[in-house]
N, C-alpha and C positions, 0 to 999 in steps of 0.2 A: 444648679451645678450638675445634678444627675442627668438632666435633659441634655445639657451640652455634651456630656460624656457619651450619651447614647447616640447623639447626632454624629459625633466624630467617629464612633465605631461603625455606624451604618455607612458613612461616606467612605471609610477605609475599606469596607467589604466590597463596595460597588465601584471603587476607584478604577480597577482595570476595565470595567464595562464602560465607564464614562470616557476613558481614554479612547476606546474603540469607537465610541459613538461620536465624540466631538473632536478628538485629536487627530493623530496620523497613524498610519499602519503601513508596514513594509511588506514586500512580496514574500520574503522568506517566512515572515510571521504568518501570513495567510496560508502558505502551503503547509506549514507545520500544524496549524489549527485545523485545516481541511483534512489532513491525514488522521489526526486524532479524533475528529468528529465523524469520519466516515464509518458506518456501522461495521464494515468488514474488518476493521482493525481489532475488534473485540475477539476475533478468531485467534489472534496471537496468544492471548492469555488462556483461552480454552485449549489450544494445542499444547501449551506448556503443562497445563494441569493434567491433561490426558496422558502425556508422555511420562509425567511423574508417577502416576498410578500404574501404568504399564510396566515401567522399569521396576517399581516396587514389587509387582507381582512376579516378575522374572527373578528377582533376588530371592524370593521365597522358595525357589526350586530346590535349594540346598537344605531346607528345613526337613527334619525327620517326618516321614509319611507313615501313618499308622492305619491299618485296615483291620476290621473285625468281621469275620464271617461266621454265622451260626446256621447249623443244619439240624432240623428236628422233624420227626415223622413217626408214623405208625407202621410197624413192620408186620406185613401180612403173613409172610412165610419165607423160609430160607435161612433163618438164624439157628444154628444147632444148639441143642441143650448139652451142657457139659458140667461135670462135677469132679471133685477130687476123689481119689480112691477111698472106699469105705463109707462114702456119704451118698445119700440119694440125689439123683439128678434134679437140678432146679430149672424151672422154666424161666427163661429171660423175659424181662419186661418187654411188652410190645412197643412201648413209647421210648424212643432213644434220641439222643442229641449229641452233636459234635460241634465244638467251637474252635475256630482257627483265628489266632491273633498274629498279625504280621507287622514288623517294623522294618522300613527301608530307609537307609541314609545314603544319599548320593555322595560319592567321593569325586567322581569325574564324569560329566555328562557329554564328553566329546566336544565341548565348547559351545553347546546349544544355548546356555544361559547368556554367555558373553555375546554371541552372535545375535541373539534375540534383542538384547539391549542396544547393540549397535544399529540394528535395523530400525528400532523405535526412534532412536536419535536422528538417524538419517532421514527417515520418513517425515518426522516432525520438522526438521530443517527444510526439507523439500517443499512441504505444504506451506510453511511460513514464507519461503521465497516466492512461491506462486502467488500468495496474497500480496506481497510487496510489488510484484509485477502489475497486478490490477490497481494497486494504489498509485503507481506511477502515472497512470492515465489521469487520475484526479489532479495531480500536480500540473500536468499539461493544460487541463481545462481551466484551472484556477489562473494559470499564467496568461492564457488567452484573454480571460475576462479582465484581469488586472491591467494589461496593456491596452485593452479597449477603453478602459476608464481613463487612463493616462492620455490617450489620443483625444478623447472628448474634452478633457480638461484643457489641452492645448488649443483646441478649436474655440472654446469659450473665452480664453484669454485673448485670442486674436479678434474675436467678435467685439470684445470690450474695447480694444484699441480702435477698431474700425468705427464703432458707434461714437467713440469720443470725437474722432475727426468729423464725422457727419453732423453731430450735434452742434459742434462749434460753427460749422458753415451754415447749418440750418438757422441758428440764432441770428447770424449776420444777415442772411437772405430775408428772413422774416422781418427783421428791423428795417432793412432797406425798403422792402415792399410796403411796410406800414408808413414809411416816410415818402413813398411815391418815387423811389429811386431804383426799384427792381421789379422784375416780372414775377407774377404769382406762379407761373408754370415752373419756374426754377425752385420755388419754395415747395411746391407739390412734388417735384421730382425727388428732392432730397428727403422729404417726409416719407415718400413711398419706399425709398431705399432704407430708411430707418425702420420701417415696419417689416421689411424683409429680413433685416438683421434680427429684429425681435422674434420673428418666426423661427429663424434658425436657432436662436438661443433656446426657445421653448422646446424645439425638437431635440437639441442636444441635452437639455436638462432631463427630459423624459427618458432619453436613452441612457443617461448616466444613472438615473434612479433605478432603471430596470437592471443595469449591470450591478449596481450596489446591492440590490435585493438578491440577485443570484450569488454574489460573493458572500453576502451575509449567510445565505442558506448553506453554502459549502463549508464555511468556517464554524458555523453554529454559534455565532455571536451577533448581537444587534449592531448595525451600522446605520448612522443617520446619513441623509443625503449630503451633509456638509463635511463628512469625513475626508481628510486629505491623504492621498496616496503618495508614499515616498518613492521617488524614481530609483530603480535599482542601479547600483554601481557595478558595472561589469568591465573588466579590463581585457586586453588582448591575450592575457595569460590563459584564458579559457580555451584558446585554440590549440594549446599543447597540454591539455589536461589528461588525466588518467581515466580510462574507461571504468566507471563504477555502476553501470546499469544493473538493475536487479535481475534482469534476464540471465546475465552471466553467472551470478550466484545461484540462480535457479537451476541452470544446466549443470553446474558443478555438483550441486547437491543431488540432483537426479542420477548423475553418474556414480556418485558415492553410494547412493541407495542400491543401485544395481550391483555394485561390487560387494556390498555387505550381504545382499541376498545370495550372491554366488558363494560367499563364505558359509552361509547356512546350508547350502547344498553339500558342501564338504563335510559338514557336521553329521549329515545323514549316513556317511560312510564309516563313521567312527563307532567303536564299541562303547558301552556305558558300564561303569564300574561303581559298585556301592557295597555297603555293609547290610547284610540281611539277618534279621532275627525273627524267629517264628515260634509260636507256642500252640500246641494242639491239646485240647481238653475233651475227653470222651466220658460220657455218662456211664454209670455202673451197668454191668451186664453186657457191654459190647466187647469185652475182652475176657474170655474164659470165665464168664459168670462172676467176675469179682464184684464185690459190694461197694467198692470205693471208686471215686473218680480217677480215671487214668489220665496222665498228662505227659507231654513230650515237648522239650525245648530244644531249639536248634539255632545256632549262630554261625556266621561265616561270611565270606565274600560272595558277591553276586556279579556275574559278568553277562551282559546281553549284547547281542550284535544282530541287527536286522539287515540282511543283505539285499533287501528290495531296492535300496538306494543305488546299488551298483548297476542295476538295469536301466535306471533313468539318468545316470550321471552324464553320459555323453550328450543326450538331448538337452539336459538342463544347462550344460556349458554352452551349447549353441544358442539356446534361448536367451541366456544372459548376454552373450556377445551381440545378439541382434538388438537387445535393449540398449546396450552401450552405443552401438552404431546408430540407432535412431536418435539418441540424444546428441551424438556428435553431428549428425546431419542437420538437426534442428538448430543447433548452435551455429554451424557454418552458415546456414540460411539467414539467421538473425544478424550475424556479423556482416554478411554481404549487404543486406538491406540497410543496416546501420551505417555502413561505409558510404553508401549512396546518399543517405540522409545527411551525413556530415559534409559530404562534398557539396550538396545543395546549399546548406547553411553557410559553408565557407564561401561559395560563389556569391550568395546574397550579401555577405559582409563586404566582399571586395566591390560589388556593384554599388552598394550604398555609400561606401567611402568615395568612389569615383564620382558619384552624383553630387555628394556633399561638397566636393571641391569647387563646384560652380555655384552652389546655392548662395554663398556669402556675396559673391560678385553680383548675382542676379538681384538679391535683396537690396544691395547698395544702389544698383542702377534704378530699380523701381522706386526706391525711396527718393532719389534725386529727381526722377520724373514727377513724382507726386508733389514734391516741394516746389518744383518749377511751375506745375499746373496751379498749385495753390497761390503762388505769387501772381501768375497771370489772372487768375480768377479774382483775386483781391483788387487787381487794377482794371478789371472789366475786359480783359483780353481773351478770355475763354469762357465757355458755357459751363453750367452746372453739370451737364452730362459728361463733358470731358473731364471735369474734376472728379466726379463719382467714378468714372472709368479708371482714372489713375489711382484712386484710393483702393478700388477693388483689385487692381493689378498688383499693388503693393501687398495687400492682404493675401492674395493667392501665392505670391512669392514667399512670404513669411510662413504661410500655412504649409507649403511644400517643404520648406526648410525644416520646420518642426516635425513634419511627417517623416522625412528622410532620417532625421536624427533618431526618432523613436523606432523606425524600422531597422536602423543599424543596431540600436540597443537591443531590440527584440531578436534580431538575428544572432547577435552574440550570446544572448541569454538562451536562445533555442539551441545553439551549439553546446553550451554548458549543460543544459538540461538533457540533451541527447546523449551526453556522456554519463548522465546520472550523477552530476555534481551540483 
């Protein structure tokens, strides 16, 4: 009983892998897995953690800051001897010390902490968007491999149909030849055609295995050669989709980063206000030869203003504007190229639809010709070569039809992908 429970547990743990290996897999699942498997995706978590620590450090700017300074030394000369009236003068100690303890509490830092946190957030978002742009190319590569496998699968199905027709006629010719009613050359001709079909099947199977191996490497999951790929369902709605390309988000985040950096330049023009507390401790002998430690405490407001930012403010504004202009130019260039790409994909969709309009009629005509040739061959009115030619022509027509259907689907999906959807 315990062994049965263990077996069920193991099967449940590896059930997803068994599905990938022996069942079916969709394109959306492949692109999701490929994105999660790509090493660069780990940068997202690292960027989030880095931003968390950086913002935490920025928040600590308002914590009280304590500094302690101690000065000690041996006085060679210059400290006068002093005494009270009626008492002999006392020589002060040669070794003296002064301690300064200072406490600073920031009340307003001119917006530096807030701007620093905004810059960290904007920089993190920009870097993550840059990573998403690179991950987009992975999605495109996975899509190309996926459709390559679909095309191979269609070719294998057509070869199976062609082989079925050839084998049927091969058996008839071989039986007729054995009974002395047919020519051996016709048997050999059909047999040679069957061997060519087998060669093409071997070629397609090796091609498919190579594609499957690449797809498995991208998604980080094992796939057996028998895995079935689900054909994507894409409608005409993709032609009116919204532009969600990661590059657009990347340009927006870069512009926001430049704007937050410009805000930090304004912070440099602002004064800093805080509460200041200081204590001074002087060792005996430093003040009128007293024998006690002398101390002094001060508390009040502190205001500091560094005017160096005023000299650079004009240039910083120009530099920030140049950065914004660069981002704007890069975005315009991307949108121009994307527009051309979408026009090309749209033209491909229109072309494939126009071609497909005649495919059904061509297949119908080639099928009727094949059936007619088959009838003639059965009655001894045409040769095996003529029959094989009609079979191949029908297969070519069906192959072109399947190819055009996949090309239409691929063009629609390419349009959808180009929009980042």
